[in-house]
C-alpha positions in Angstrom: 0.0 0.0 0.0 1.6 3.3 -1.0 2.3 6.0 1.5 0.1 8.5 -0.4 -2.9 6.1 -0.1 -2.4 5.8 3.7 -2.1 9.6 4.1 -5.4 10.0 2.1 -7.2 7.5 4.3 -5.9 9.1 7.4 -6.9 12.6 6.3 -10.4 11.4 5.3 -10.8 9.8 8.7 -9.6 13.0 10.4 -12.1 15.2 8.5 -14.9 12.8 9.3 -14.2 12.7 13.0 -12.9 16.2 13.6 -14.8 16.7 16.9 -13.7 13.4 18.3 -10.0 14.1 17.7 -10.3 17.7 19.0 -11.9 16.4 22.2 -9.1 13.7 22.5 -6.4 16.4 22.2 -8.2 18.5 24.8 -8.5 15.6 27.2 -4.8 14.7 26.8 -3.8 18.3 27.4 -6.0 18.8 30.5 -4.8 15.4 31.9 -1.2 16.4 31.5 -1.7 19.8 33.0 -3.5 18.2 36.0 -0.7 15.8 36.6 1.9 18.6 36.5 -0.3 20.7 38.9 -0.8 17.8 41.3 3.0 17.1 41.3 3.7 20.8 41.9 1.2 21.1 44.7 2.5 17.9 46.5 6.1 19.1 46.3 5.0 22.6 47.6 3.0 21.0 50.5 5.9 18.8 51.4 8.3 21.8 51.6 5.8 23.8 53.6 5.3 21.0 56.1 9.0 20.5 56.5 9.5 24.2 57.2 6.7 24.2 59.8 8.2 21.1 61.5 11.6 22.8 61.6 10.1 25.9 63.2 8.3 23.8 65.8 11.2 21.3 66.4 14.4 23.1 65.5 16.7 20.1 65.2 19.6 19.4 63.0 18.2 15.9 62.1 14.5 15.2 61.9 13.5 11.6 61.3 10.1 10.9 59.9 8.4 7.9 58.2 6.6 7.4 54.9 3.8 5.5 56.7 1.8 6.1 59.8 2.4 3.7 62.7 -0.1 4.2 65.6 1.2 2.8 68.9 -1.0 0.1 70.5 -1.4 2.3 73.7 -3.4 4.8 71.7 -5.4 2.2 69.8 -6.4 0.3 73.0 -7.2 3.4 75.0 
């Protein structure tokens, strides 16, 4: 199948479903923008929390965990 024939079929499909492709491009752009915004907000929040913890507990080394471990004394109380 020649390349010109493939290009002609693709352009005909694009003209027939213009709205569908336009919406697809918009959805991909919005999804990408939301992922960037979410990543930026999470990094900013992490920096803010670290600054607040440093103001409350001014230590040279601050150890924290990625998960939450609740001591049994609080659970059983």
